[in-house]
Steps between C-alpha positions, in 0.01 A plus 500: 500500500503166674428154380234277634598157614318215660656235729293190487515217761390161369471168682524153361359208706506134430273258672420127466143397536312175445178470316329169422819307572711723271784704627480862354803734512355852500693810412350841575626848422364808666573875490520577868610866508596804304693807571461799274827705480520853367873539432788365305619141453731531800205571729292227351800247543530610861138457567504149344792402722323631802179323415692173446677527832174562692257274318399172672314245277157405622602128565777612738279764654232234580763286675617805701144634554609848382406740219583405138698817455651719772400865426766761498474870528380678190410198304182310434435175322200658346663748278676837529726594797317661779586818677645452850473765787830638631 
């Protein structure tokens, strides 16, 4: 029997905006991705490290005009790992 693990990718952003002459410092938190892992803690840890190495925050992605997260074979930000063809 294998355990079920979820690797969650969250993003915090801070912005300063002005409204009616008042400076507002906004802090936003957002869940931007999940990886469902069927396996042991070692596999979940490896998946978390892999996701951390390949994730590019949205703010940086906009500056680079690229995707927010680089897809890698067998993984989807939407949920469970996908099958890959040989």
